[in-house]
N, CA, C and O atoms as a Tripos MOL2 file, in Angstrom:
@<TRIPOS>MOLECULE
protein
  304   303    76     0     0
PROTEIN
NO_CHARGES

@<TRIPOS>ATOM
      1 N          27.2870  -31.9790   48.3370 N.3       1 MET1
      2 CA         27.0350  -32.8090   49.1230 C.3       1 MET1
      3 C          25.6730  -32.9700   49.8520 C.2       1 MET1
      4 O          24.9840  -32.0170   50.2170 O.2       1 MET1
      5 N          25.3260  -34.4230   50.0430 N.am      2 ARG2
      6 CA         23.9310  -34.7390   50.4930 C.3       2 ARG2
      7 C          24.0820  -34.8020   51.9740 C.2       2 ARG2
      8 O          24.9060  -35.6390   52.3410 O.2       2 ARG2
      9 N          23.4400  -34.0660   52.9930 N.am      3 PRO3
     10 CA         23.3840  -34.4800   54.3130 C.3       3 PRO3
     11 C          22.5050  -36.0720   54.7900 C.2       3 PRO3
     12 O          21.4690  -36.5830   54.3620 O.2       3 PRO3
     13 N          23.2890  -36.4070   55.6360 N.am      4 GLU4
     14 CA         22.5120  -37.6420   55.9060 C.3       4 GLU4
     15 C          21.1490  -37.6970   56.4640 C.2       4 GLU4
     16 O          20.4410  -38.7010   56.5320 O.2       4 GLU4
     17 N          20.8320  -36.3740   56.8960 N.am      5 ASP5
     18 CA         19.4030  -36.2210   57.5570 C.3       5 ASP5
     19 C          18.5150  -35.6720   56.4600 C.2       5 ASP5
     20 O          17.3880  -35.3730   56.8550 O.2       5 ASP5
     21 N          18.7770  -35.4530   55.0760 N.am      6 PHE6
     22 CA         17.8910  -34.6640   54.0640 C.3       6 PHE6
     23 C          16.7860  -35.6190   53.8860 C.2       6 PHE6
     24 O          16.8200  -36.8450   53.7870 O.2       6 PHE6
     25 N          15.6890  -34.7040   53.8630 N.am      7 ASP7
     26 CA         14.1730  -35.1100   53.9310 C.3       7 ASP7
     27 C          13.5430  -34.4960   52.6390 C.2       7 ASP7
     28 O          13.2620  -33.3040   52.5130 O.2       7 ASP7
     29 N          13.3400  -35.5600   51.6050 N.am      8 VAL8
     30 CA         12.8510  -35.1200   50.5660 C.3       8 VAL8
     31 C          11.4730  -34.5130   50.4430 C.2       8 VAL8
     32 O          11.1220  -33.7240   49.5660 O.2       8 VAL8
     33 N          10.5250  -35.1180   51.7170 N.am      9 GLN9
     34 CA          9.3910  -34.7110   51.9820 C.3       9 GLN9
     35 C           9.1120  -33.1650   52.5190 C.2       9 GLN9
     36 O           8.1070  -32.4590   52.4330 O.2       9 GLN9
     37 N          10.2840  -32.9550   53.0480 N.am     10 LYS10
     38 CA         10.0840  -31.6380   53.7110 C.3      10 LYS10
     39 C          10.3880  -30.5490   51.9860 C.2      10 LYS10
     40 O           9.6620  -29.6030   51.6820 O.2      10 LYS10
     41 N          11.2840  -30.9070   51.3500 N.am     11 LEU11
     42 CA         11.7750  -30.3080   50.1120 C.3      11 LEU11
     43 C          10.4190  -30.0420   49.4720 C.2      11 LEU11
     44 O          10.1250  -28.8620   49.2790 O.2      11 LEU11
     45 N           9.3740  -31.1950   49.0430 N.am     12 ILE12
     46 CA          8.2600  -31.0690   48.5420 C.3      12 ILE12
     47 C           7.3580  -30.0490   49.1890 C.2      12 ILE12
     48 O           6.8520  -29.1150   48.5670 O.2      12 ILE12
     49 N           7.1610  -30.3160   50.6570 N.am     13 GLU13
     50 CA          6.2950  -29.2100   51.2140 C.3      13 GLU13
     51 C           7.0250  -27.9390   51.2630 C.2      13 GLU13
     52 O           6.3980  -26.9560   51.6590 O.2      13 GLU13
     53 N           8.1300  -27.8190   50.9560 N.am     14 ASP14
     54 CA          8.6760  -26.0540   50.9810 C.3      14 ASP14
     55 C           8.5410  -25.6500   49.6950 C.2      14 ASP14
     56 O           8.5620  -24.4320   49.5150 O.2      14 ASP14
     57 N           8.3960  -26.4190   48.6730 N.am     15 LEU15
     58 CA          8.5010  -26.2870   47.0510 C.3      15 LEU15
     59 C           6.6700  -25.9490   46.6920 C.2      15 LEU15
     60 O           6.2930  -25.0620   45.9260 O.2      15 LEU15
     61 N           6.0720  -26.5630   47.1880 N.am     16 GLN16
     62 CA          4.6880  -26.4040   46.7620 C.3      16 GLN16
     63 C           3.8810  -25.2830   47.1950 C.2      16 GLN16
     64 O           3.5270  -25.1120   48.3620 O.2      16 GLN16
     65 N           3.5980  -24.5190   46.2150 N.am     17 GLY17
     66 CA          2.8230  -23.1360   46.1800 C.3      17 GLY17
     67 C           3.8740  -22.1330   46.1660 C.2      17 GLY17
     68 O           3.7350  -21.1130   46.8410 O.2      17 GLY17
     69 N           5.0010  -22.3430   45.4000 N.am     18 THR18
     70 CA          6.0460  -21.3900   45.4120 C.3      18 THR18
     71 C           6.5520  -21.1550   43.8560 C.2      18 THR18
     72 O           6.0780  -21.9830   43.0770 O.2      18 THR18
     73 N           7.2760  -20.3460   43.3720 N.am     19 CYS19
     74 CA          7.5950  -20.4500   42.0290 C.3      19 CYS19
     75 C           9.3270  -20.2660   42.2330 C.2      19 CYS19
     76 O          10.0640  -19.7600   41.3870 O.2      19 CYS19
     77 N           9.7580  -20.8040   43.5540 N.am     20 SER20
     78 CA         11.2180  -20.8660   43.3910 C.3      20 SER20
     79 C          11.7080  -22.1970   43.0800 C.2      20 SER20
     80 O          11.0140  -23.2130   43.0350 O.2      20 SER20
     81 N          13.2550  -22.0960   42.8170 N.am     21 SER21
     82 CA         13.6900  -23.5140   42.3200 C.3      21 SER21
     83 C          14.0650  -24.3670   43.3160 C.2      21 SER21
     84 O          14.0700  -24.0200   44.4980 O.2      21 SER21
     85 N          14.4100  -25.5610   42.9010 N.am     22 ILE22
     86 CA         14.5140  -26.6380   43.9620 C.3      22 ILE22
     87 C          15.9510  -26.0470   44.6270 C.2      22 ILE22
     88 O          16.0750  -25.7230   45.8080 O.2      22 ILE22
     89 N          16.8090  -25.9930   43.7930 N.am     23 ASP23
     90 CA         18.1050  -25.3190   44.7410 C.3      23 ASP23
     91 C          17.9200  -24.2390   45.8240 C.2      23 ASP23
     92 O          18.6580  -24.1760   46.8070 O.2      23 ASP23
     93 N          17.0660  -23.5320   45.6340 N.am     24 ASP24
     94 CA         16.7170  -22.4820   46.7940 C.3      24 ASP24
     95 C          16.1900  -23.2640   48.0470 C.2      24 ASP24
     96 O          16.0560  -22.6830   49.1240 O.2      24 ASP24
     97 N          15.9180  -24.4920   47.8970 N.am     25 HIS25
     98 CA         15.3070  -25.0700   49.0870 C.3      25 HIS25
     99 C          16.0720  -26.0790   49.8270 C.2      25 HIS25
    100 O          15.7040  -26.6930   50.8280 O.2      25 HIS25
    101 N          17.3330  -26.1790   49.1180 N.am     26 LEU26
    102 CA         18.1650  -27.6020   49.5670 C.3      26 LEU26
    103 C          18.8470  -27.0420   50.5150 C.2      26 LEU26
    104 O          18.8570  -25.8140   50.6090 O.2      26 LEU26
    105 N          19.5240  -27.8210   51.3680 N.am     27 PRO27
    106 CA         20.2460  -27.4170   52.4490 C.3      27 PRO27
    107 C          21.7310  -26.8440   51.6430 C.2      27 PRO27
    108 O          22.0120  -27.0550   50.4630 O.2      27 PRO27
    109 N          22.4740  -26.1540   52.5380 N.am     28 GLU28
    110 CA         23.6900  -25.7630   52.2780 C.3      28 GLU28
    111 C          24.5970  -26.5300   51.8080 C.2      28 GLU28
    112 O          25.0570  -27.3660   52.5850 O.2      28 GLU28
    113 N          25.0960  -26.4790   50.4820 N.am     29 GLY29
    114 CA         26.1610  -27.0980   49.8810 C.3      29 GLY29
    115 C          25.5760  -28.3990   49.1010 C.2      29 GLY29
    116 O          26.3050  -29.2840   48.6530 O.2      29 GLY29
    117 N          24.3720  -28.3930   49.0160 N.am     30 MET30
    118 CA         23.7550  -29.4210   48.3740 C.3      30 MET30
    119 C          23.0450  -28.6760   47.0250 C.2      30 MET30
    120 O          22.4960  -27.5750   47.0600 O.2      30 MET30
    121 N          23.1860  -29.5290   45.8410 N.am     31 ASN31
    122 CA         22.3530  -29.0280   44.6210 C.3      31 ASN31
    123 C          21.6290  -30.1490   44.2280 C.2      31 ASN31
    124 O          21.5930  -31.2010   44.8670 O.2      31 ASN31
    125 N          20.9170  -29.8780   42.9330 N.am     32 TRP32
    126 CA         20.2890  -30.6950   42.2980 C.3      32 TRP32
    127 C          20.6210  -32.0630   41.9250 C.2      32 TRP32
    128 O          19.9590  -33.1010   41.9290 O.2      32 TRP32
    129 N          22.0080  -31.7490   41.5540 N.am     33 GLU33
    130 CA         22.7980  -33.0930   41.1310 C.3      33 GLU33
    131 C          22.8770  -34.0500   42.3150 C.2      33 GLU33
    132 O          22.9670  -35.2420   42.0230 O.2      33 GLU33
    133 N          22.8570  -33.7160   43.6020 N.am     34 ASN34
    134 CA         22.6460  -34.4780   44.5370 C.3      34 ASN34
    135 C          21.3360  -35.3670   44.9600 C.2      34 ASN34
    136 O          21.3520  -36.3230   45.7350 O.2      34 ASN34
    137 N          20.3810  -34.9170   44.3840 N.am     35 LEU35
    138 CA         19.0370  -35.7910   44.4090 C.3      35 LEU35
    139 C          19.2710  -37.0840   43.7420 C.2      35 LEU35
    140 O          20.0230  -37.3110   42.7940 O.2      35 LEU35
    141 N          18.6100  -37.7870   44.3000 N.am     36 THR36
    142 CA         18.8540  -39.2430   44.0680 C.3      36 THR36
    143 C          17.4530  -39.5090   43.1040 C.2      36 THR36
    144 O          16.4500  -38.7970   43.0950 O.2      36 THR36
    145 N          17.7050  -40.8070   42.2620 N.am     37 ASP37
    146 CA         16.3440  -41.1360   41.5120 C.3      37 ASP37
    147 C          15.1630  -41.3960   41.9310 C.2      37 ASP37
    148 O          14.1380  -41.3150   41.2530 O.2      37 ASP37
    149 N          15.2710  -41.8320   43.4590 N.am     38 GLU38
    150 CA         14.2910  -41.9160   44.4440 C.3      38 GLU38
    151 C          13.8590  -40.5590   44.8300 C.2      38 GLU38
    152 O          12.6810  -40.5610   45.1880 O.2      38 GLU38
    153 N          14.5240  -39.1930   44.8830 N.am     39 ASP39
    154 CA         13.9930  -38.1980   45.2820 C.3      39 ASP39
    155 C          13.2930  -37.6690   44.0330 C.2      39 ASP39
    156 O          12.2560  -37.0230   44.1850 O.2      39 ASP39
    157 N          13.7760  -37.8910   42.8120 N.am     40 HIS40
    158 CA         12.9930  -37.2520   41.7790 C.3      40 HIS40
    159 C          11.6790  -37.9560   41.4500 C.2      40 HIS40
    160 O          10.6850  -37.4100   40.9700 O.2      40 HIS40
    161 N          11.8290  -39.4150   41.8180 N.am     41 GLU41
    162 CA         10.3870  -39.7490   41.8790 C.3      41 GLU41
    163 C           9.3100  -39.3530   42.7140 C.2      41 GLU41
    164 O           8.1300  -39.2610   42.3780 O.2      41 GLU41
    165 N           9.9920  -39.0400   44.2470 N.am     42 ALA42
    166 CA          9.0550  -38.6820   45.1300 C.3      42 ALA42
    167 C           8.5610  -37.4090   44.7010 C.2      42 ALA42
    168 O           7.3620  -37.1870   44.8680 O.2      42 ALA42
    169 N           9.3180  -36.4970   44.1520 N.am     43 ILE43
    170 CA          8.7940  -35.0810   43.8040 C.3      43 ILE43
    171 C           7.7900  -35.1970   42.7490 C.2      43 ILE43
    172 O           6.6820  -34.6660   42.8230 O.2      43 ILE43
    173 N           8.1660  -35.8440   41.8430 N.am     44 ASP44
    174 CA          7.1830  -35.9590   40.7430 C.3      44 ASP44
    175 C           6.1410  -36.4580   40.7490 C.2      44 ASP44
    176 O           5.3660  -36.1730   39.8360 O.2      44 ASP44
    177 N           5.6270  -37.6570   42.0790 N.am     45 ASN45
    178 CA          4.4980  -38.1550   42.4260 C.3      45 ASN45
    179 C           3.5280  -37.2700   43.2240 C.2      45 ASN45
    180 O           2.3220  -37.4710   43.3670 O.2      45 ASN45
    181 N           4.3890  -36.0740   43.8090 N.am     46 GLU46
    182 CA          3.7670  -35.2280   44.7140 C.3      46 GLU46
    183 C           3.3250  -34.0240   44.0740 C.2      46 GLU46
    184 O           2.2130  -33.5180   44.2240 O.2      46 GLU46
    185 N           4.4050  -33.5200   43.2350 N.am     47 ILE47
    186 CA          4.3340  -31.7580   42.7030 C.3      47 ILE47
    187 C           5.0360  -31.8240   41.3420 C.2      47 ILE47
    188 O           5.8450  -32.7100   41.0660 O.2      47 ILE47
    189 N           4.6540  -30.7560   40.4380 N.am     48 PHE48
    190 CA          5.2780  -30.6630   39.4120 C.3      48 PHE48
    191 C           5.3280  -29.0100   39.2630 C.2      48 PHE48
    192 O           4.7350  -28.2040   39.9800 O.2      48 PHE48
    193 N           6.2910  -28.6960   38.0150 N.am     49 LEU49
    194 CA          6.4120  -27.1620   38.1870 C.3      49 LEU49
    195 C           5.6530  -27.0580   36.7880 C.2      49 LEU49
    196 O           5.9930  -27.6830   35.7830 O.2      49 LEU49
    197 N           4.5770  -26.1800   36.8680 N.am     50 CYS50
    198 CA          3.6780  -25.5900   35.7310 C.3      50 CYS50
    199 C           4.7350  -24.9220   34.4720 C.2      50 CYS50
    200 O           5.6450  -24.1160   34.6630 O.2      50 CYS50
    201 N           4.3460  -25.4690   33.2690 N.am     51 ALA51
    202 CA          5.2800  -25.0260   32.6550 C.3      51 ALA51
    203 C           4.6490  -23.4230   31.9810 C.2      51 ALA51
    204 O           5.2920  -22.7830   31.1490 O.2      51 ALA51
    205 N           3.6390  -23.0860   32.3930 N.am     52 GLU52
    206 CA          2.9960  -21.8380   32.0220 C.3      52 GLU52
    207 C           3.2680  -20.6610   33.1290 C.2      52 GLU52
    208 O           3.9210  -19.6640   32.8200 O.2      52 GLU52
    209 N           2.7210  -20.8460   34.4440 N.am     53 CYS53
    210 CA          2.9810  -19.9940   35.5160 C.3      53 CYS53
    211 C           4.2490  -20.1880   36.3610 C.2      53 CYS53
    212 O           4.5740  -19.2920   37.1410 O.2      53 CYS53
    213 N           4.9620  -21.2730   36.2530 N.am     54 GLY54
    214 CA          6.1170  -21.4700   37.2110 C.3      54 GLY54
    215 C           5.9750  -21.8500   38.4030 C.2      54 GLY54
    216 O           7.0070  -22.0590   39.0410 O.2      54 GLY54
    217 N           4.7330  -22.0410   39.0220 N.am     55 TRP55
    218 CA          4.6000  -22.2660   40.3000 C.3      55 TRP55
    219 C           4.7230  -24.1360   40.4240 C.2      55 TRP55
    220 O           4.5940  -24.9230   39.4860 O.2      55 TRP55
    221 N           4.9660  -24.4250   41.6620 N.am     56 TRP56
    222 CA          4.8810  -25.6840   41.8580 C.3      56 TRP56
    223 C           3.2740  -26.1730   42.4920 C.2      56 TRP56
    224 O           2.6000  -25.7750   43.4420 O.2      56 TRP56
    225 N           3.1380  -26.8950   41.7740 N.am     57 CYS57
    226 CA          1.5900  -27.4030   42.1040 C.3      57 CYS57
    227 C           1.5890  -29.1210   42.6420 C.2      57 CYS57
    228 O           2.4850  -29.9400   42.4390 O.2      57 CYS57
    229 N           0.4810  -29.3050   43.2680 N.am     58 GLU58
    230 CA          0.0430  -30.6590   43.4840 C.3      58 GLU58
    231 C          -0.3160  -31.6380   42.0740 C.2      58 GLU58
    232 O          -1.1880  -31.3930   41.2400 O.2      58 GLU58
    233 N           0.4320  -32.5610   42.0850 N.am     59 ALA59
    234 CA          0.2260  -33.5140   41.0270 C.3      59 ALA59
    235 C          -1.2780  -33.6120   40.4420 C.2      59 ALA59
    236 O          -1.4830  -33.5220   39.2310 O.2      59 ALA59
    237 N          -2.1530  -33.7730   41.2350 N.am     60 CYS60
    238 CA         -3.2590  -33.8870   41.0930 C.3      60 CYS60
    239 C          -3.9730  -32.8040   39.8900 C.2      60 CYS60
    240 O          -4.9240  -33.0370   39.1440 O.2      60 CYS60
    241 N          -3.0960  -31.4910   40.0160 N.am     61 GLU61
    242 CA         -3.3870  -30.2680   39.3210 C.3      61 GLU61
    243 C          -3.2020  -30.6000   37.9160 C.2      61 GLU61
    244 O          -3.7520  -29.9470   37.0300 O.2      61 GLU61
    245 N          -2.4870  -31.5410   37.6970 N.am     62 SER62
    246 CA         -1.6440  -31.2670   36.4220 C.3      62 SER62
    247 C          -2.7300  -31.6710   35.2450 C.2      62 SER62
    248 O          -3.7430  -32.3630   35.3510 O.2      62 SER62
    249 N          -2.1650  -30.9920   34.0630 N.am     63 ASN63
    250 CA         -3.5110  -30.9620   32.9380 C.3      63 ASN63
    251 C          -2.2560  -30.8400   31.4960 C.2      63 ASN63
    252 O          -1.2050  -30.2030   31.5690 O.2      63 ASN63
    253 N          -2.7070  -31.5850   30.3360 N.am     64 ASP64
    254 CA         -1.9460  -31.3900   29.3780 C.3      64 ASP64
    255 C          -2.2350  -30.3450   28.5080 C.2      64 ASP64
    256 O          -3.4170  -30.3820   28.1660 O.2      64 ASP64
    257 N          -1.6210  -29.4510   28.0320 N.am     65 LYS65
    258 CA         -2.0020  -28.2070   27.1430 C.3      65 LYS65
    259 C          -0.8780  -27.9760   26.1730 C.2      65 LYS65
    260 O           0.1180  -27.3200   26.4770 O.2      65 LYS65
    261 N          -1.0900  -28.6090   24.8350 N.am     66 ASP66
    262 CA         -0.5380  -28.2430   23.8930 C.3      66 ASP66
    263 C           0.7820  -29.1130   24.1210 C.2      66 ASP66
    264 O           1.7040  -28.7610   23.3850 O.2      66 ASP66
    265 N           0.9710  -29.8060   24.6830 N.am     67 GLY67
    266 CA          2.2040  -30.8700   25.0920 C.3      67 GLY67
    267 C           2.8420  -30.4350   26.1370 C.2      67 GLY67
    268 O           4.0290  -30.7410   26.2480 O.2      67 GLY67
    269 N           2.3260  -29.7770   26.9500 N.am     68 GLU68
    270 CA          3.2160  -29.1270   28.2010 C.3      68 GLU68
    271 C           2.0820  -29.4510   29.4370 C.2      68 GLU68
    272 O           0.8670  -29.6230   29.3470 O.2      68 GLU68
    273 N           2.7860  -29.4600   30.3690 N.am     69 ILE69
    274 CA          1.9560  -30.0090   31.8810 C.3      69 ILE69
    275 C           1.8280  -28.5070   32.4260 C.2      69 ILE69
    276 O           2.7990  -27.7520   32.4540 O.2      69 ILE69
    277 N           0.5040  -28.1270   32.8710 N.am     70 VAL70
    278 CA          0.3090  -27.1780   33.2220 C.3      70 VAL70
    279 C          -0.7280  -27.3370   34.6040 C.2      70 VAL70
    280 O          -1.2330  -28.4200   34.9000 O.2      70 VAL70
    281 N          -0.9300  -26.1980   35.3140 N.am     71 CYS71
    282 CA         -1.6800  -26.3480   36.3830 C.3      71 CYS71
    283 C          -3.5010  -26.1670   35.9950 C.2      71 CYS71
    284 O          -3.9050  -25.9330   34.8560 O.2      71 CYS71
    285 N          -4.2230  -26.3030   36.9600 N.am     72 ASP72
    286 CA         -5.7900  -26.2310   36.8360 C.3      72 ASP72
    287 C          -5.7730  -24.8890   36.2900 C.2      72 ASP72
    288 O          -6.2440  -24.7330   35.1630 O.2      72 ASP72
    289 N          -5.2160  -23.7220   37.0330 N.am     73 ASP73
    290 CA         -5.5780  -22.4540   36.6010 C.3      73 ASP73
    291 C          -4.9920  -22.0480   35.3210 C.2      73 ASP73
    292 O          -5.5380  -21.1260   34.7150 O.2      73 ASP73
    293 N          -4.1070  -22.5300   34.9020 N.am     74 CYS74
    294 CA         -3.4420  -22.1480   33.4810 C.3      74 CYS74
    295 C          -4.2190  -23.0800   32.3790 C.2      74 CYS74
    296 O          -4.0840  -22.6860   31.2200 O.2      74 CYS74
    297 N          -4.8820  -24.0600   32.5360 N.am     75 LYS75
    298 CA         -5.2620  -25.1160   31.3970 C.3      75 LYS75
    299 C          -6.2010  -24.1830   30.8010 C.2      75 LYS75
    300 O          -6.4050  -24.5390   29.6400 O.2      75 LYS75
    301 N          -6.8100  -23.2170   31.0770 N.am     76 GLU76
    302 CA         -8.1410  -22.6940   30.3310 C.3      76 GLU76
    303 C          -7.5660  -21.4750   29.3700 C.2      76 GLU76
    304 O          -8.3360  -20.8430   28.6470 O.2      76 GLU76
@<TRIPOS>BOND
     1     1     2 1
     2     2     3 1
     3     3     4 2
     4     3     5 am
     5     5     6 1
     6     6     7 1
     7     7     8 2
     8     7     9 am
     9     9    10 1
    10    10    11 1
    11    11    12 2
    12    11    13 am
    13    13    14 1
    14    14    15 1
    15    15    16 2
    16    15    17 am
    17    17    18 1
    18    18    19 1
    19    19    20 2
    20    19    21 am
    21    21    22 1
    22    22    23 1
    23    23    24 2
    24    23    25 am
    25    25    26 1
    26    26    27 1
    27    27    28 2
    28    27    29 am
    29    29    30 1
    30    30    31 1
    31    31    32 2
    32    31    33 am
    33    33    34 1
    34    34    35 1
    35    35    36 2
    36    35    37 am
    37    37    38 1
    38    38    39 1
    39    39    40 2
    40    39    41 am
    41    41    42 1
    42    42    43 1
    43    43    44 2
    44    43    45 am
    45    45    46 1
    46    46    47 1
    47    47    48 2
    48    47    49 am
    49    49    50 1
    50    50    51 1
    51    51    52 2
    52    51    53 am
    53    53    54 1
    54    54    55 1
    55    55    56 2
    56    55    57 am
    57    57    58 1
    58    58    59 1
    59    59    60 2
    60    59    61 am
    61    61    62 1
    62    62    63 1
    63    63    64 2
    64    63    65 am
    65    65    66 1
    66    66    67 1
    67    67    68 2
    68    67    69 am
    69    69    70 1
    70    70    71 1
    71    71    72 2
    72    71    73 am
    73    73    74 1
    74    74    75 1
    75    75    76 2
    76    75    77 am
    77    77    78 1
    78    78    79 1
    79    79    80 2
    80    79    81 am
    81    81    82 1
    82    82    83 1
    83    83    84 2
    84    83    85 am
    85    85    86 1
    86    86    87 1
    87    87    88 2
    88    87    89 am
    89    89    90 1
    90    90    91 1
    91    91    92 2
    92    91    93 am
    93    93    94 1
    94    94    95 1
    95    95    96 2
    96    95    97 am
    97    97    98 1
    98    98    99 1
    99    99   100 2
   100    99   101 am
   101   101   102 1
   102   102   103 1
   103   103   104 2
   104   103   105 am
   105   105   106 1
   106   106   107 1
   107   107   108 2
   108   107   109 am
   109   109   110 1
   110   110   111 1
   111   111   112 2
   112   111   113 am
   113   113   114 1
   114   114   115 1
   115   115   116 2
   116   115   117 am
   117   117   118 1
   118   118   119 1
   119   119   120 2
   120   119   121 am
   121   121   122 1
   122   122   123 1
   123   123   124 2
   124   123   125 am
   125   125   126 1
   126   126   127 1
   127   127   128 2
   128   127   129 am
   129   129   130 1
   130   130   131 1
   131   131   132 2
   132   131   133 am
   133   133   134 1
   134   134   135 1
   135   135   136 2
   136   135   137 am
   137   137   138 1
   138   138   139 1
   139   139   140 2
   140   139   141 am
   141   141   142 1
   142   142   143 1
   143   143   144 2
   144   143   145 am
   145   145   146 1
   146   146   147 1
   147   147   148 2
   148   147   149 am
   149   149   150 1
   150   150   151 1
   151   151   152 2
   152   151   153 am
   153   153   154 1
   154   154   155 1
   155   155   156 2
   156   155   157 am
   157   157   158 1
   158   158   159 1
   159   159   160 2
   160   159   161 am
   161   161   162 1
   162   162   163 1
   163   163   164 2
   164   163   165 am
   165   165   166 1
   166   166   167 1
   167   167   168 2
   168   167   169 am
   169   169   170 1
   170   170   171 1
   171   171   172 2
   172   171   173 am
   173   173   174 1
   174   174   175 1
   175   175   176 2
   176   175   177 am
   177   177   178 1
   178   178   179 1
   179   179   180 2
   180   179   181 am
   181   181   182 1
   182   182   183 1
   183   183   184 2
   184   183   185 am
   185   185   186 1
   186   186   187 1
   187   187   188 2
   188   187   189 am
   189   189   190 1
   190   190   191 1
   191   191   192 2
   192   191   193 am
   193   193   194 1
   194   194   195 1
   195   195   196 2
   196   195   197 am
   197   197   198 1
   198   198   199 1
   199   199   200 2
   200   199   201 am
   201   201   202 1
   202   202   203 1
   203   203   204 2
   204   203   205 am
   205   205   206 1
   206   206   207 1
   207   207   208 2
   208   207   209 am
   209   209   210 1
   210   210   211 1
   211   211   212 2
   212   211   213 am
   213   213   214 1
   214   214   215 1
   215   215   216 2
   216   215   217 am
   217   217   218 1
   218   218   219 1
   219   219   220 2
   220   219   221 am
   221   221   222 1
   222   222   223 1
   223   223   224 2
   224   223   225 am
   225   225   226 1
   226   226   227 1
   227   227   228 2
   228   227   229 am
   229   229   230 1
   230   230   231 1
   231   231   232 2
   232   231   233 am
   233   233   234 1
   234   234   235 1
   235   235   236 2
   236   235   237 am
   237   237   238 1
   238   238   239 1
   239   239   240 2
   240   239   241 am
   241   241   242 1
   242   242   243 1
   243   243   244 2
   244   243   245 am
   245   245   246 1
   246   246   247 1
   247   247   248 2
   248   247   249 am
   249   249   250 1
   250   250   251 1
   251   251   252 2
   252   251   253 am
   253   253   254 1
   254   254   255 1
   255   255   256 2
   256   255   257 am
   257   257   258 1
   258   258   259 1
   259   259   260 2
   260   259   261 am
   261   261   262 1
   262   262   263 1
   263   263   264 2
   264   263   265 am
   265   265   266 1
   266   266   267 1
   267   267   268 2
   268   267   269 am
   269   269   270 1
   270   270   271 1
   271   271   272 2
   272   271   273 am
   273   273   274 1
   274   274   275 1
   275   275   276 2
   276   275   277 am
   277   277   278 1
   278   278   279 1
   279   279   280 2
   280   279   281 am
   281   281   282 1
   282   282   283 1
   283   283   284 2
   284   283   285 am
   285   285   286 1
   286   286   287 1
   287   287   288 2
   288   287   289 am
   289   289   290 1
   290   290   291 1
   291   291   292 2
   292   291   293 am
   293   293   294 1
   294   294   295 1
   295   295   296 2
   296   295   297 am
   297   297   298 1
   298   298   299 1
   299   299   300 2
   300   299   301 am
   301   301   302 1
   302   302   303 1
   303   303   304 2
@<TRIPOS>SUBSTRUCTURE
     1 MET1         2 RESIDUE 1 A MET
     2 ARG2         6 RESIDUE 1 A ARG
     3 PRO3        10 RESIDUE 1 A PRO
     4 GLU4        14 RESIDUE 1 A GLU
     5 ASP5        18 RESIDUE 1 A ASP
     6 PHE6        22 RESIDUE 1 A PHE
     7 ASP7        26 RESIDUE 1 A ASP
     8 VAL8        30 RESIDUE 1 A VAL
     9 GLN9        34 RESIDUE 1 A GLN
    10 LYS10       38 RESIDUE 1 A LYS
    11 LEU11       42 RESIDUE 1 A LEU
    12 ILE12       46 RESIDUE 1 A ILE
    13 GLU13       50 RESIDUE 1 A GLU
    14 ASP14       54 RESIDUE 1 A ASP
    15 LEU15       58 RESIDUE 1 A LEU
    16 GLN16       62 RESIDUE 1 A GLN
    17 GLY17       66 RESIDUE 1 A GLY
    18 THR18       70 RESIDUE 1 A THR
    19 CYS19       74 RESIDUE 1 A CYS
    20 SER20       78 RESIDUE 1 A SER
    21 SER21       82 RESIDUE 1 A SER
    22 ILE22       86 RESIDUE 1 A ILE
    23 ASP23       90 RESIDUE 1 A ASP
    24 ASP24       94 RESIDUE 1 A ASP
    25 HIS25       98 RESIDUE 1 A HIS
    26 LEU26      102 RESIDUE 1 A LEU
    27 PRO27      106 RESIDUE 1 A PRO
    28 GLU28      110 RESIDUE 1 A GLU
    29 GLY29      114 RESIDUE 1 A GLY
    30 MET30      118 RESIDUE 1 A MET
    31 ASN31      122 RESIDUE 1 A ASN
    32 TRP32      126 RESIDUE 1 A TRP
    33 GLU33      130 RESIDUE 1 A GLU
    34 ASN34      134 RESIDUE 1 A ASN
    35 LEU35      138 RESIDUE 1 A LEU
    36 THR36      142 RESIDUE 1 A THR
    37 ASP37      146 RESIDUE 1 A ASP
    38 GLU38      150 RESIDUE 1 A GLU
    39 ASP39      154 RESIDUE 1 A ASP
    40 HIS40      158 RESIDUE 1 A HIS
    41 GLU41      162 RESIDUE 1 A GLU
    42 ALA42      166 RESIDUE 1 A ALA
    43 ILE43      170 RESIDUE 1 A ILE
    44 ASP44      174 RESIDUE 1 A ASP
    45 ASN45      178 RESIDUE 1 A ASN
    46 GLU46      182 RESIDUE 1 A GLU
    47 ILE47      186 RESIDUE 1 A ILE
    48 PHE48      190 RESIDUE 1 A PHE
    49 LEU49      194 RESIDUE 1 A LEU
    50 CYS50      198 RESIDUE 1 A CYS
    51 ALA51      202 RESIDUE 1 A ALA
    52 GLU52      206 RESIDUE 1 A GLU
    53 CYS53      210 RESIDUE 1 A CYS
    54 GLY54      214 RESIDUE 1 A GLY
    55 TRP55      218 RESIDUE 1 A TRP
    56 TRP56      222 RESIDUE 1 A TRP
    57 CYS57      226 RESIDUE 1 A CYS
    58 GLU58      230 RESIDUE 1 A GLU
    59 ALA59      234 RESIDUE 1 A ALA
    60 CYS60      238 RESIDUE 1 A CYS
    61 GLU61      242 RESIDUE 1 A GLU
    62 SER62      246 RESIDUE 1 A SER
    63 ASN63      250 RESIDUE 1 A ASN
    64 ASP64      254 RESIDUE 1 A ASP
    65 LYS65      258 RESIDUE 1 A LYS
    66 ASP66      262 RESIDUE 1 A ASP
    67 GLY67      266 RESIDUE 1 A GLY
    68 GLU68      270 RESIDUE 1 A GLU
    69 ILE69      274 RESIDUE 1 A ILE
    70 VAL70      278 RESIDUE 1 A VAL
    71 CYS71      282 RESIDUE 1 A CYS
    72 ASP72      286 RESIDUE 1 A ASP
    73 ASP73      290 RESIDUE 1 A ASP
    74 CYS74      294 RESIDUE 1 A CYS
    75 LYS75      298 RESIDUE 1 A LYS
    76 GLU76      302 RESIDUE 1 A GLU
């Protein structure tokens, strides 16, 4: 169930710089499936989950490494 006051920007801020899952930062009773396409787009525009280290990083730090998206630290 999605709370009326859900703030995707707060979710983005809470995730960035962590290696936790989205579900860990969602309000009680809410899960990944309750996120809208707009929520997913907002997340994708600002942060990404590095395929190598598993940390949520700023979108500006994304790099392609052998077909996977990795952070600046993992690209080398």
